[in-house]
C-alpha positions, 0 to 999 in steps of 0.5 A: 097698752103695756109699758115697755122700755126700749132697753129692757132686754139689753144683753151684751153676750151672744146668748141670753140665759133663761134666768137672765131673760126672766130677771130682765122681764121681771125688772123692766116690764110694766103690767097693763094698768087697766082693770075691770070688775068681773062676776065670779062666773067667768073669772077663771083665768083672770088676773087679780088686780089688787089684794082681795081681803076676806070681808067675813071670817070663814067659817063665820061661827063655830060648827061641827065637823061631823054628825054626832053629839055636842058636849062640854068636855068638862063633863067627861069622865077621864077614867070611864065612859060618860052617860049624858042626857040628850037635850036637843037637836041641831041641823046645819043652818039652824040657830043654836039659841039655847045653851048646853047645860052641865051633864047634857049632850046635843044631837048635831049634824055637819056644819051646824052651829055649836051650841053655846057652852059646847066645845067637843063633838063625838062622832055618831058611830062612836057613841051608844044611844039609849032612849034619851041618853047617850053614852060617850067613850073616854079619851076624846080630846078637848075640841075634837070635831069642832071647827072654830070661827075664822080657822080657815080664813080670819076676817080681814085677811088677804085671801087672793093676793094681787097677781093670782091667776084665778082658778076654780078653787079661788072662785070657790073661796071667793064665793064662800066669803060672800063675794060676787065679783072681783077686780081683775086686770084687762085681758092682753091683746096679742097679734100673731102672724107667720112669715115665709114664702113656703107657708100656706094656709091649711085647706088651700092649694099647696104648690110643690115646695110649700107646707101648711102653716101649723104655727098660728094655730098652735100659738092661738090655742096657747095664747087663748088658754092663757086668756089673751085676746088674739088677732090673727094676721095671717101669713106674710111673705119674706119681704122686708117692706111688707114685714115692717108695715105689718109690725107697725100696724100691729103695734096697737096690741100689747104683744106682737108674736111672729114665728119664722124669719129670725135666724141668720139666714139671708132670707130671714127678714124679720130681724131687719124689719124690726130694726126699721120700726122699733128696736131689736134688743136681743135675738138669741137665747141659750135654749134648745130647741129654739135658739133664734128667739128675737125680742124687742119693741115695735113702734106704731103710727100713733105717737107713743104707740108701742108693743112688745115683740117676740119673734119665734123660730119657724119649726113647730116644736121650737115654737112650742118650747120657746113659747112656754119658756120665753113667751109665757113669762113675758105674758105673765108679767104683762098681764100682772100675774105672779111668776110661774112656780115651775117645779120639775118632777124627778124621774129616772132617765132611761137613755144616755144623752149628750149636750153642750155646756151653757145651754138649757135643753129640753128633750121630749119623753114618754113616762113608763113605770119600770119593773122596780116601780120607778117612773122612767122617762123614754126619749122620743126616737125622733128629736128634730124641731120640726117633728110635730108628732114628737109632741103628740106622742109624748107626755112632756119635756125633760129639762137639762140645765146649762151646766150638764153635759151628759146624761147616763141611764139611771140618772135623776132628771127633771120632768115637766108635763105639758099640762104644767108647761102650758098652764 
């Protein structure tokens, strides 16, 4: 179970800025300690538990980067073409036992080991072959088209630092080094449920004032995409006793995640339930959409059993935004992953916008190419936090920092694609 101190989110102000929240997460949350060895196939998305060092150099020997002719650069004339005797042929995988002699060239193919003494390779399309001789042009630099042993990775170098989220390219690198398995941290376990008397399961009968629950489906997909093991606890009614009991039973997980019931309304009971079975240490983040975000610790029935807790708003767009900007950093820290490097793509705003100071705001937009070739961001016509089509009909979010209060058409703004935000 993840280690989480009760004071890890302590904050004295009414609204917590995103930077402060991320700093507290980094400082006070301990990643899960348990590890396991996994084969390369199936390791994508897992978190490297300890630095992985290269057991061999990559490439392990000097080799040719092209199909052509290996030569000794010292044999080449600087003022004219050079004709050399073709002394052999080397294919990829063949052993280069013989050394090249003065005045010789060896036919070589991409990936083949460089013969001893050869230090330069001419591309086959740049030479002229006449029987047993090859004429090479002047001007090629020493070492051209030769790949040195270890130029990609020296033996012993750290190739996969602890905290790396394994993707296809990392797995390919591990395979190229001869590895067959990697030590990773165990997967996180997350319990989720929705709250609200107005929420019903899709596929069931819906009474007049009810709505179908989409939040658990959204959260399940987002969590599983990040490698978590999800326990779906269904829909809970707005009853303090029911909620408190469910939270206590779910505390065996690393994280308990809810949607709905954390605002200031008198019918929103999640906050009071948390205070009965744990500690609610902050519940408002300076973010729009999604200001009512509760975060804290819930304690289970067993001694020492506890879980991190995040209570998200009820509106689905607010759920999405707060997940990618609040829950995801927490998950990465719990899992032992390094923090995201979210770098916004600069685009041009095609609309005017006003916002409150001291609040980070995210606006759903579609990208288009303007007549002058610039990429423009067009705001979705509906920006309500309950409009799910504003997510399906757009390309991503614009991020407006806390100190910005107005955006004019033509302004440079920061864009995050949904793919970059989800991970």
